DSSP file (Angstrom, degrees, kcal/mol; ACC not computed):
  #  RESIDUE AA STRUCTURE BP1 BP2  ACC     N-H-->O    O-->H-N    N-H-->O    O-->H-N    TCO  KAPPA ALPHA  PHI   PSI    X-CA   Y-CA   Z-CA
    1    1 A M              0   0    0      0, 0.0     2,-0.4     0, 0.0    92,-0.0   0.000 360.0 360.0 360.0 -34.6   44.3   -7.5   85.3
    2    2 A F        -     0   0    0      1,-0.1     3,-0.0    91,-0.1     6,-0.0  -0.958 360.0-169.2-123.8 141.1   46.6   -4.5   85.7
    3    3 A D  S    S+     0   0    0     -2,-0.4     2,-0.3     1,-0.0    -1,-0.1   0.807  74.1  65.3 -92.3 -36.0   50.0   -3.8   84.0
    4    4 A D  S  > S-     0   0    0      1,-0.1     4,-1.4     4,-0.0     3,-0.4  -0.703  74.0-140.8 -94.5 137.3   51.1   -0.9   86.1
    5    5 A W  H  > S+     0   0    0     -2,-0.3     4,-2.4     1,-0.2     5,-0.2   0.774 102.1  61.2 -70.5 -24.6   51.8   -1.3   89.8
    6    6 A M  H  > S+     0   0    0      2,-0.2     4,-2.3     1,-0.2    -1,-0.2   0.882 104.1  50.5 -63.8 -38.0   50.2    2.0   90.7
    7    7 A D  H  > S+     0   0    0     -3,-0.4     4,-2.2     2,-0.2    -2,-0.2   0.877 109.1  51.4 -65.7 -36.6   47.0    0.6   89.3
    8    8 A K  H  X S+     0   0    0     -4,-1.4     4,-2.4     2,-0.2    -2,-0.2   0.910 109.9  48.5 -66.1 -42.2   47.5   -2.5   91.5
    9    9 A Y  H  X S+     0   0    0     -4,-2.4     4,-2.3     2,-0.2    -2,-0.2   0.902 110.3  52.0 -64.8 -39.6   48.0   -0.3   94.5
   10   10 A S  H  X S+     0   0    0     -4,-2.3     4,-2.3     1,-0.2    -2,-0.2   0.903 109.1  50.6 -60.4 -40.9   44.9    1.7   93.7
   11   11 A Y  H  X S+     0   0    0     -4,-2.2     4,-2.7     2,-0.2    -2,-0.2   0.912 108.8  50.8 -64.0 -43.1   43.0   -1.6   93.4
   12   12 A L  H  X S+     0   0    0     -4,-2.4     4,-2.3     1,-0.2    -2,-0.2   0.904 109.5  51.1 -61.3 -40.0   44.2   -2.7   96.8
   13   13 A I  H  X S+     0   0    0     -4,-2.3     4,-2.1     2,-0.2    -1,-0.2   0.916 110.1  49.3 -63.0 -42.5   43.1    0.6   98.3
   14   14 A E  H  X S+     0   0    0     -4,-2.3     4,-1.9     2,-0.2    -2,-0.2   0.922 109.4  52.0 -62.2 -44.6   39.6    0.1   96.7
   15   15 A L  H  X S+     0   0    0     -4,-2.7     4,-0.8     1,-0.2    -2,-0.2   0.919 109.3  50.9 -57.0 -43.3   39.4   -3.4   98.1
   16   16 A G  H >< S+     0   0    0     -4,-2.3     3,-0.7     1,-0.2    -1,-0.2   0.899 108.9  49.8 -61.5 -41.6   40.3   -2.1  101.5
   17   17 A K  H 3< S+     0   0    0     -4,-2.1    -1,-0.2     1,-0.2    -2,-0.2   0.820 112.3  48.5 -67.4 -30.3   37.6    0.6  101.3
   18   18 A E  H 3< S+     0   0    0     -4,-1.9    -1,-0.2    -5,-0.1    -2,-0.2   0.545  81.3 118.7 -87.0  -7.7   35.0   -2.1  100.2
   19   19 A L  S << S-     0   0    0     -4,-0.8     3,-0.1    -3,-0.7    36,-0.0  -0.431  72.7-116.9 -62.4 121.2   35.9   -4.5  103.1
   20   20 A P        -     0   0    0      0, 0.0    36,-0.5     0, 0.0    -1,-0.1  -0.300  39.4 -95.6 -60.1 143.8   32.9   -5.0  105.2
   21   21 A A        -     0   0    0     34,-0.1     2,-0.2     1,-0.1    36,-0.1  -0.323  34.9-127.9 -62.8 138.0   33.4   -3.7  108.8
   22   22 A I        -     0   0    0     34,-0.2     2,-0.1     1,-0.1    -1,-0.1  -0.601  37.3 -92.5 -81.5 148.2   34.5   -6.3  111.3
   23   23 A D    >   -     0   0    0     -2,-0.2     3,-2.1     1,-0.2     4,-0.3  -0.413  33.9-126.5 -60.2 135.4   32.4   -6.4  114.5
   24   24 A E  G >  S+     0   0    0      1,-0.3     3,-1.8     2,-0.2    -1,-0.2   0.776 105.5  70.2 -58.9 -27.8   34.2   -4.2  117.0
   25   25 A K  G 3  S+     0   0    0      1,-0.3    -1,-0.3     2,-0.0    -2,-0.1   0.737  94.7  56.0 -63.8 -20.3   34.2   -7.0  119.6
   26   26 A Y  G <  S+     0   0    0     -3,-2.1     2,-1.7     1,-0.2    -1,-0.3   0.461  80.1  91.9 -91.4  -1.8   36.9   -8.7  117.4
   27   27 A K    <   +     0   0    0     -3,-1.8    -1,-0.2    -4,-0.3    -3,-0.1  -0.474  68.5 110.4 -89.0  66.4   39.2   -5.7  117.5
   28   28 A D  S >> S-     0   0    0     -2,-1.7     3,-1.2     1,-0.0     4,-0.7  -0.826  87.6 -93.8-132.9 170.3   40.9   -7.1  120.5
   29   29 A P  T 34 S+     0   0    0      0, 0.0     3,-0.5     0, 0.0    -3,-0.0   0.798 119.3  63.0 -60.5 -27.4   44.4   -8.6  121.2
   30   30 A Q  T 34 S+     0   0    0      1,-0.2    -3,-0.1     3,-0.0    -4,-0.1   0.832 110.8  37.3 -64.8 -31.9   43.1  -12.1  120.6
   31   31 A H  T <4 S+     0   0    0     -3,-1.2    11,-2.5    -5,-0.2     2,-0.4   0.413  90.9 111.4-100.2  -0.5   42.3  -11.3  117.0
   32   32 A L  B  <  -A   41   0A   0     -4,-0.7     2,-0.6    -3,-0.5     9,-0.2  -0.606  67.5-131.2 -77.2 129.1   45.3   -9.1  116.3
   33   33 A I    >   -     0   0    0      7,-3.1     3,-0.8    -2,-0.4     7,-0.4  -0.722  17.9-142.6 -86.1 120.9   47.8  -10.6  113.9
   34   34 A S  T 3  S+     0   0    0     -2,-0.6     3,-0.1     1,-0.2     5,-0.0  -0.525  80.1  44.7 -79.3 150.6   51.3  -10.5  115.2
   35   35 A G  T 3  S+     0   0    0      1,-0.4     2,-0.4    -2,-0.2    -1,-0.2   0.386  83.7 115.4  97.4  -2.4   54.1   -9.8  112.7
   36   36 A C    <   -     0   0    0     -3,-0.8    -1,-0.4     1,-0.1    67,-0.1  -0.815  61.6-144.5 -99.8 140.9   52.3   -7.0  110.9
   37   37 A Q  S    S+     0   0    0     -2,-0.4     2,-0.2    65,-0.4    -1,-0.1   0.921  91.7  46.4 -66.3 -43.0   53.7   -3.5  110.9
   38   38 A S  S    S-     0   0    0     -3,-0.1     2,-0.5     1,-0.1    -2,-0.1  -0.504 105.4 -93.4 -89.9 164.6   50.1   -2.2  111.0
   39   39 A R        +     0   0    0     -2,-0.2    20,-1.6    -7,-0.1     2,-0.4  -0.701  47.0 179.6 -82.1 131.2   47.4   -3.5  113.2
   40   40 A V  E     - B   0  58A   0     -2,-0.5    -7,-3.1    -7,-0.4     2,-0.4  -0.995  11.1-162.8-135.0 125.5   45.4   -6.2  111.5
   41   41 A W  E     -AB  32  57A   0     16,-2.6    16,-1.8    -2,-0.4     2,-0.4  -0.910   8.1-174.2-109.2 136.9   42.5   -8.0  113.1
   42   42 A L  E     - B   0  56A   0    -11,-2.5     2,-0.4    -2,-0.4    14,-0.2  -0.997   4.5-176.5-134.9 129.6   41.2  -11.3  111.7
   43   43 A H  E     - B   0  55A   0     12,-2.8    12,-2.2    -2,-0.4     2,-0.4  -0.967   5.9-167.5-123.0 140.2   38.2  -13.3  112.8
   44   44 A A  E     - B   0  54A   0     -2,-0.4     2,-0.4    10,-0.2    10,-0.2  -0.965   3.6-171.5-129.3 147.2   37.1  -16.6  111.4
   45   45 A E  E     - B   0  53A   0      8,-1.9     8,-2.8    -2,-0.4     2,-0.7  -0.995  17.7-142.1-139.8 130.8   33.9  -18.6  111.7
   46   46 A L  E     - B   0  52A   0     -2,-0.4     6,-0.2     6,-0.2     2,-0.1  -0.836  27.4-156.9 -90.1 117.5   33.1  -22.1  110.7
   47   47 A K    >   -     0   0    0      4,-2.7     3,-2.1    -2,-0.7     4,-0.1  -0.366  32.5 -96.9 -91.5 171.8   29.5  -22.2  109.4
   48   48 A D  T 3  S+     0   0    0      1,-0.3    -1,-0.1     2,-0.1    -2,-0.0   0.713 119.4  67.5 -60.4 -22.7   27.2  -25.1  109.1
   49   49 A D  T 3  S-     0   0    0      2,-0.2    -1,-0.3     1,-0.1     3,-0.1   0.490 116.5-111.5 -79.1  -0.5   28.1  -25.6  105.5
   50   50 A G  S <  S+     0   0    0     -3,-2.1     2,-0.3     1,-0.3    -2,-0.1   0.534  80.0 121.1  84.7   6.8   31.6  -26.6  106.6
   51   51 A N        -     0   0    0     27,-0.2    -4,-2.7    28,-0.1     2,-0.4  -0.758  60.4-127.0-104.5 150.7   33.2  -23.5  105.1
   52   52 A I  E     -BC  46  77A   0     25,-3.3    24,-3.5    -2,-0.3    25,-0.8  -0.803  19.7-162.2 -95.9 135.4   35.2  -20.9  106.9
   53   53 A Y  E     -B   45   0A   0     -8,-2.8    -8,-1.9    -2,-0.4     2,-0.3  -0.973   8.1-156.6-120.7 133.0   34.2  -17.2  106.6
   54   54 A F  E     -B   44   0A   0     -2,-0.4     2,-0.3   -10,-0.2   -10,-0.2  -0.798  13.0-175.3-111.9 147.7   36.6  -14.4  107.5
   55   55 A T  E     +B   43   0A   0    -12,-2.2   -12,-2.8    -2,-0.3     2,-0.3  -0.960  18.4 166.3-129.9 153.5   36.2  -10.8  108.5
   56   56 A A  E     -B   42   0A   0    -36,-0.5     2,-0.3    -2,-0.3   -14,-0.2  -0.969  17.9-170.0-157.5 169.1   39.0   -8.4  109.1
   57   57 A D  E     -B   41   0A   0    -16,-1.8   -16,-2.6    -2,-0.3     2,-0.3  -0.971   3.8-168.0-158.9 160.4   40.2   -4.9  109.5
   58   58 A S  E     -B   40   0A   0     -2,-0.3   -18,-0.2   -18,-0.2     6,-0.1  -0.976  28.7-132.9-148.0 157.8   43.4   -2.8  109.6
   59   59 A D  S    S+     0   0    0    -20,-1.6     2,-0.4    -2,-0.3   -19,-0.1   0.390  91.8  70.0 -92.5   3.7   44.4    0.6  110.5
   60   60 A A  S  > S-     0   0    0    -21,-0.4     4,-2.5     1,-0.1     5,-0.2  -0.979  76.4-139.8-122.8 134.6   46.4    1.1  107.3
   61   61 A V  H  > S+     0   0    0     -2,-0.4     4,-1.8     2,-0.2   -45,-0.1   0.891 101.0  44.8 -64.7 -44.7   44.7    1.4  103.9
   62   62 A I  H  > S+     0   0    0      2,-0.2     4,-2.2     1,-0.2    -1,-0.2   0.930 115.5  48.7 -66.0 -43.4   47.1   -0.8  101.9
   63   63 A T  H  > S+     0   0    0      1,-0.2     4,-2.6     2,-0.2     5,-0.2   0.878 108.5  54.3 -62.9 -37.3   47.2   -3.5  104.6
   64   64 A K  H  X S+     0   0    0     -4,-2.5     4,-1.9     1,-0.2    -1,-0.2   0.888 108.9  49.2 -64.3 -37.9   43.4   -3.4  104.7
   65   65 A G  H  X S+     0   0    0     -4,-1.8     4,-2.2     2,-0.2    -2,-0.2   0.886 110.1  50.6 -65.2 -39.8   43.4   -4.0  100.9
   66   66 A I  H  X S+     0   0    0     -4,-2.2     4,-2.1     2,-0.2    -2,-0.2   0.937 112.1  45.6 -65.4 -46.8   45.9   -6.9  101.3
   67   67 A V  H  X S+     0   0    0     -4,-2.6     4,-2.4     1,-0.2    -1,-0.2   0.863 110.8  55.0 -67.0 -33.7   43.8   -8.6  104.0
   68   68 A S  H  X S+     0   0    0     -4,-1.9     4,-2.4    -5,-0.2    -1,-0.2   0.913 106.4  51.0 -61.8 -42.9   40.7   -8.0  101.9
   69   69 A L  H  X S+     0   0    0     -4,-2.2     4,-1.8     2,-0.2    -2,-0.2   0.915 110.9  48.8 -59.9 -43.3   42.3   -9.8   98.9
   70   70 A L  H  X S+     0   0    0     -4,-2.1     4,-2.3     1,-0.2     5,-0.3   0.909 109.7  51.2 -63.6 -42.2   43.1  -12.7  101.2
   71   71 A I  H  X S+     0   0    0     -4,-2.4     4,-2.8     1,-0.2    -1,-0.2   0.898 108.4  52.0 -62.8 -40.4   39.6  -12.9  102.5
   72   72 A R  H  < S+     0   0    0     -4,-2.4    -1,-0.2     1,-0.2    -2,-0.2   0.876 113.0  46.5 -60.6 -37.6   38.2  -12.9   99.0
   73   73 A A  H  < S+     0   0    0     -4,-1.8    -2,-0.2    -5,-0.2    -1,-0.2   0.865 127.2  23.0 -74.3 -35.3   40.5  -15.8   98.1
   74   74 A F  H >< S+     0   0    0     -4,-2.3     3,-1.5    -5,-0.1   -22,-0.2   0.705  88.9 104.8-111.2 -22.4   39.9  -17.9  101.2
   75   75 A S  T 3< S+     0   0    0     -4,-2.8   -22,-0.3    -5,-0.3     3,-0.1  -0.392  87.0  27.4 -64.8 137.2   36.5  -17.0  102.7
   76   76 A G  T 3  S+     0   0    0    -24,-3.5    -1,-0.3     1,-0.4     2,-0.3   0.562  97.4 120.9  88.1   9.1   33.9  -19.6  101.9
   77   77 A S  B <   -C   52   0A   0     -3,-1.5   -25,-3.3   -25,-0.8    -1,-0.4  -0.696  65.1-112.9-103.2 156.8   36.5  -22.4  101.6
   78   78 A T     >  -     0   0    0    -27,-0.3     4,-2.1    -2,-0.3     5,-0.2  -0.419  34.0-106.2 -77.9 162.5   36.7  -25.6  103.7
   79   79 A P  H  > S+     0   0    0      0, 0.0     4,-2.7     0, 0.0     5,-0.2   0.923 122.2  50.6 -54.3 -44.6   39.6  -26.0  106.1
   80   80 A D  H  > S+     0   0    0      1,-0.2     4,-2.2     2,-0.2     5,-0.1   0.901 106.7  53.2 -62.0 -41.4   41.2  -28.6  103.7
   81   81 A E  H  4 S+     0   0    0      1,-0.2     4,-0.3     2,-0.2    -1,-0.2   0.904 112.4  45.3 -60.6 -40.4   40.9  -26.2  100.7
   82   82 A I  H >< S+     0   0    0     -4,-2.1     3,-1.1     1,-0.2    -2,-0.2   0.936 113.7  48.4 -67.7 -45.3   42.7  -23.5  102.7
   83   83 A L  H 3< S+     0   0    0     -4,-2.7    -2,-0.2     1,-0.3    -1,-0.2   0.790 118.3  41.0 -67.5 -26.7   45.4  -25.9  104.0
   84   84 A N  T 3< S+     0   0    0     -4,-2.2    -1,-0.3    -5,-0.2    -2,-0.2   0.324  87.0 129.8-103.5   9.4   46.0  -27.3  100.5
   85   85 A A    <   -     0   0    0     -3,-1.1     2,-0.8    -4,-0.3    -3,-0.1  -0.337  60.6-125.4 -66.6 140.4   45.8  -23.9   98.6
   86   86 A D    >   -     0   0    0      1,-0.1     3,-0.9    -2,-0.1    -1,-0.1  -0.794  16.8-163.3 -86.7 114.0   48.5  -23.0   96.2
   87   87 A M  T >>  +     0   0    0     -2,-0.8     3,-1.6     1,-0.2     4,-0.6   0.333  64.0 105.2 -81.5   9.5   49.8  -19.7   97.3
   88   88 A E  H >>  +     0   0    0      1,-0.3     4,-2.5     2,-0.2     3,-0.6   0.734  60.8  77.1 -61.5 -23.1   51.5  -19.2   94.0
   89   89 A F  H <> S+     0   0    0     -3,-0.9     4,-1.8     1,-0.3    -1,-0.3   0.819  88.7  58.1 -60.8 -28.3   48.8  -16.7   93.0
   90   90 A L  H <4>S+     0   0    0     -3,-1.6     5,-1.5     2,-0.2     6,-0.7   0.865 108.5  45.2 -68.5 -34.7   50.5  -14.1   95.1
   91   91 A E  H X<5S+     0   0    0     -3,-0.6     3,-0.9    -4,-0.6    -2,-0.2   0.903 110.2  55.0 -70.4 -42.5   53.7  -14.6   93.1
   92   92 A K  H 3<5S+     0   0    0     -4,-2.5    -2,-0.2     1,-0.3    -1,-0.2   0.846 109.5  45.4 -63.6 -35.0   51.7  -14.5   89.8
   93   93 A I  T 3<5S-     0   0    0     -4,-1.8    -1,-0.3    -5,-0.2    -2,-0.2   0.555 110.8-124.1 -85.1  -6.2   50.1  -11.1   90.6
   94   94 A G  T <>5 +     0   0    0     -3,-0.9     4,-0.9    -4,-0.4    -3,-0.2   0.660  65.5 138.3  76.7  17.7   53.5   -9.8   91.8
   95   95 A L  T >4< +     0   0    0     -5,-1.5     3,-0.9    -6,-0.2     4,-0.4   0.947  67.1  47.6 -62.3 -51.3   52.3   -8.8   95.2
   96   96 A K  G >4 S+     0   0    0     -6,-0.7     3,-1.1     1,-0.3    -1,-0.2   0.882 109.2  53.2 -60.2 -40.4   55.3  -10.0   97.2
   97   97 A E  G 34 S+     0   0    0      1,-0.2    -1,-0.3    -6,-0.1    -2,-0.2   0.707 110.6  47.5 -71.5 -18.4   57.9   -8.4   95.0
   98   98 A H  G << S+     0   0    0     -3,-0.9     2,-0.3    -4,-0.9    -1,-0.2   0.346  94.5  90.6-105.4   5.7   56.2   -5.0   95.2
   99   99 A L  S <  S-     0   0    0     -3,-1.1    -5,-0.0    -4,-0.4    -4,-0.0  -0.730  82.4-108.7 -98.5 150.7   55.7   -4.9   99.0
  100  100 A S     >  -     0   0    0     -2,-0.3     4,-2.8     1,-0.1     5,-0.2  -0.338  39.0-103.5 -66.1 159.7   58.2   -3.5  101.4
  101  101 A P  H  > S+     0   0    0      0, 0.0     4,-2.2     0, 0.0     5,-0.2   0.878 123.1  50.4 -56.1 -38.9   59.9   -6.1  103.6
  102  102 A T  H  > S+     0   0    0      2,-0.2     4,-1.8     1,-0.2   -65,-0.4   0.903 112.9  44.7 -70.0 -37.9   57.7   -5.3  106.5
  103  103 A R  H  > S+     0   0    0      2,-0.2     4,-2.4     1,-0.2    -1,-0.2   0.865 111.2  54.4 -70.7 -34.5   54.5   -5.5  104.5
  104  104 A S  H  X S+     0   0    0     -4,-2.8     4,-2.1     2,-0.2    -2,-0.2   0.906 108.8  48.2 -63.8 -41.5   55.8   -8.7  103.0
  105  105 A N  H  X S+     0   0    0     -4,-2.2     4,-2.2    -5,-0.2    -1,-0.2   0.887 110.3  52.5 -64.4 -37.7   56.3  -10.1  106.5
  106  106 A G  H  X S+     0   0    0     -4,-1.8     4,-2.4     2,-0.2    -2,-0.2   0.888 106.3  53.1 -63.8 -39.3   52.8   -9.0  107.4
  107  107 A L  H  X S+     0   0    0     -4,-2.4     4,-2.3     2,-0.2    -2,-0.2   0.933 109.4  48.6 -58.9 -47.5   51.4  -10.8  104.3
  108  108 A V  H  X S+     0   0    0     -4,-2.1     4,-2.6     1,-0.2    -1,-0.2   0.899 110.6  51.7 -61.5 -40.4   53.1  -14.0  105.5
  109  109 A S  H  X S+     0   0    0     -4,-2.2     4,-2.1     2,-0.2    -1,-0.2   0.889 108.8  50.6 -63.0 -39.9   51.7  -13.5  109.0
  110  110 A M  H  X S+     0   0    0     -4,-2.4     4,-2.2     2,-0.2    -2,-0.2   0.916 111.3  47.6 -62.4 -44.4   48.2  -13.0  107.6
  111  111 A I  H  X S+     0   0    0     -4,-2.3     4,-2.5     1,-0.2    -2,-0.2   0.920 110.7  51.9 -63.1 -44.1   48.4  -16.2  105.6
  112  112 A K  H  X S+     0   0    0     -4,-2.6     4,-2.3     1,-0.2    -1,-0.2   0.887 109.6  49.9 -59.9 -40.1   49.8  -18.1  108.5
  113  113 A Q  H  X S+     0   0    0     -4,-2.1     4,-2.4     2,-0.2    -1,-0.2   0.901 109.4  50.7 -67.4 -39.4   46.9  -16.9  110.7
  114  114 A I  H  X S+     0   0    0     -4,-2.2     4,-2.0     1,-0.2    -2,-0.2   0.924 112.6  47.3 -62.0 -42.9   44.3  -18.0  108.1
  115  115 A Q  H  X S+     0   0    0     -4,-2.5     4,-2.5     2,-0.2    -2,-0.2   0.867 108.3  55.1 -65.7 -36.0   46.0  -21.4  107.9
  116  116 A L  H  X S+     0   0    0     -4,-2.3     4,-2.6     2,-0.2    -2,-0.2   0.925 107.6  49.6 -61.6 -45.5   46.0  -21.6  111.7
  117  117 A Y  H  X S+     0   0    0     -4,-2.4     4,-2.7     1,-0.2     5,-0.2   0.930 110.8  50.4 -56.8 -46.1   42.3  -21.0  111.8
  118  118 A A  H  X S+     0   0    0     -4,-2.0     4,-2.2     1,-0.2    -2,-0.2   0.906 111.6  47.5 -60.4 -43.5   41.8  -23.7  109.1
  119  119 A K  H  X S+     0   0    0     -4,-2.5     4,-2.4     2,-0.2    -1,-0.2   0.908 112.2  49.8 -65.3 -41.1   43.9  -26.2  111.2
  120  120 A A  H  X S+     0   0    0     -4,-2.6     4,-2.3     1,-0.2    -2,-0.2   0.919 113.1  45.5 -65.2 -43.9   42.0  -25.4  114.3
  121  121 A F  H  X S+     0   0    0     -4,-2.7     4,-2.4     2,-0.2    -1,-0.2   0.871 111.9  52.6 -67.9 -35.4   38.6  -25.9  112.7
  122  122 A K  H  X S+     0   0    0     -4,-2.2     4,-2.1    -5,-0.2    -2,-0.2   0.929 111.1  46.6 -65.1 -44.2   39.8  -29.1  111.0
  123  123 A L  H  X S+     0   0    0     -4,-2.4     4,-1.2     2,-0.2    -2,-0.2   0.897 112.0  51.3 -62.1 -42.4   40.9  -30.5  114.4
  124  124 A K  H  < S+     0   0    0     -4,-2.3     3,-0.3     1,-0.2     4,-0.3   0.898 110.3  48.5 -63.4 -42.0   37.6  -29.4  116.0
  125  125 A E  H >< S+     0   0    0     -4,-2.4     3,-1.2     1,-0.2    -1,-0.2   0.881 109.5  53.2 -64.5 -38.2   35.6  -31.1  113.2
  126  126 A G  H 3< S+     0   0    0     -4,-2.1    -1,-0.2     1,-0.2    -2,-0.2   0.734 105.8  53.7 -72.0 -20.8   37.7  -34.3  113.6
  127  127 A N  T 3<        0   0    0     -4,-1.2    -1,-0.2    -3,-0.3    -2,-0.2   0.420 360.0 360.0 -91.6   0.5   37.0  -34.4  117.4
  128  128 A Q    <         0   0    0     -3,-1.2    -1,-0.2    -4,-0.3    -2,-0.2   0.439 360.0 360.0 -97.3 360.0   33.2  -34.2  116.9
C-alpha cells in the first residue's frame, strides 16, 4: 500500500490513534505483555460465535500502531485460525526489517501473547 517507510510509520501512528480504548481494568500487570520496551496491555475475549476479540493499548504511539495492526489481523478469528496463521504477512509488509531490535522483540512478544490466548481458549473449549 505504501512505498516509503515514512508513510508506513505514519499509517502505524494513525492506526494507533484509531485504536479503541481498552477498558482501564485491563491496564494491570496480568494483561501487560512482557518483552516489550514500551508498556503494552492486551485483553482477549472468546465470544459466543467461537471467535476471539482483542483490545489493547500502549503508552508509545508506534507500539500502539503495531498492536492495532495485529488486532486488525487476528480479532474475530477462531483459536485455530490464529494458531495456524501464516505470519509471513509481517515479512511481506517489511515491518520486521524496519523496526529497531527492541521493537522487533516486542512484536514477537505481542504475537506470542495472542497465540497464548488462542491456545488457552482452545483448551478451554476442548474441556467443555
